[in-house]
N, C-alpha and C positions, 0 to 999 in steps of 0.2 A: 827682307820683310821675308822671305818666305822659310825661315827660321820660326815667326813668328807662327806664319797661317799652318807650318806642321805641328805645330803643337798646337793648334783648335782643333786638325785633325786629330792628334792625338787622342784629347781631352772628350770629345765627341764621341768618335772611339768607344774610348773607357763607360762616358756614360749610356751611352746606348750598349753596351754589353751586362753593365747594372743594371738597369729598366728592365729589358728582356732578361733575366734573371731570374728580377723581386717579381715581375710577370707569371713567370715559369712560376716560381714560390709561389707566388698567388695562389697559381690556377690548383699547385697541388694542397694547399691547406683548407680553399672551399671544399674539392673531393673529400677530404677528410674529416671539413666538420660535416656535411650533409653523411656521409659513411656514419657516424659516430651516430648525430637526429636520428639514424634512421633504426637504427640499432636500440639506443632510448627510447624509440616512441614503440615501435615493437615491442619494449617485455611490459608496456605501459597497460595492456592489454586494452584500446582504445577502439570503440564504436566508428564503424563508418559515420560516413553522412545521408545515406539513404535506411538504416539500422536507427541512427535518434530519427528521422522524421516518421518513419512510422511509432514507432512510437510515443513520440511528441502526440501524433494523430490518434493514437487512442485515449491518449491523455487527454486532450480535449473532449475528444467523443467522450468518455469517460464522467466527465468534470460536467457538459453538459446533462446526460442520465442524471445525474443525482442535483443536479438545479431543477431538472425537472421534477424528482420525486420527493424534492424536498417542499416545493408548489406543492405536489400532492396531498399531503400529509399533511399544510396546514391549510388546506381548503378542509382537508376531511375534518381537525381539527375544529376550523371556527365552526362547521355543523356541526356537527357533536356539542359542541357547547354552548349552541343555537338551537339546539333541542330540549323541551322542558321535560327536568330529571324524570321516568318514570316515577308516582307516588310509592310510599313503601307504607298505609295508613294498613292495620291490623284486622286483618279478614279476620270473618268470623266463624270459625269452624264449621262445617256443617254436617248436619246428627246424623249420625250414625244412627244404624240396626241394632240395638240395644239385646242382646243372648240374656235368656234366663237368668238369676245371679242361683249360688248353688246355695244352699241352704245348709245353718253355720250346724243346724243340730240333726243332722241326717250323719249316721257311720258314717267310719272306713272304711271300704275293704278289708278284713279281716286277710293275713299270711301268716303261715307256716313258720317264717323267719321272726328270729326274734328286732325289737326297732332297736336302732344302733343308741338311741338320746335314753333309754332303761337302763342300770346296771342289775346287775342278777345279785 
């Protein structure tokens, strides 16, 4: 039986060595994958959580202000629609002081220059 025990001991050592090598390989693969992922994420220009949260807060604030302004505009439009439209009735012109009319039969002042409508 000592030969059987010896064989089992050898097999357990080989299996233990293989598991040790596989676990070491697993650790190396994890490190390589992590490095590759970090490089890929860095090249993507992603934002940090703090930046995202601050922009999200600004956007929700802007949305709330927009909704308030929409309500104000709707209220103002309702008030404007409720008011009666100003009458567009035609007003009679107010009388103005009349100037004395020029007499048609008075001669025009004479000038030395020939009139442009007469031909020589």
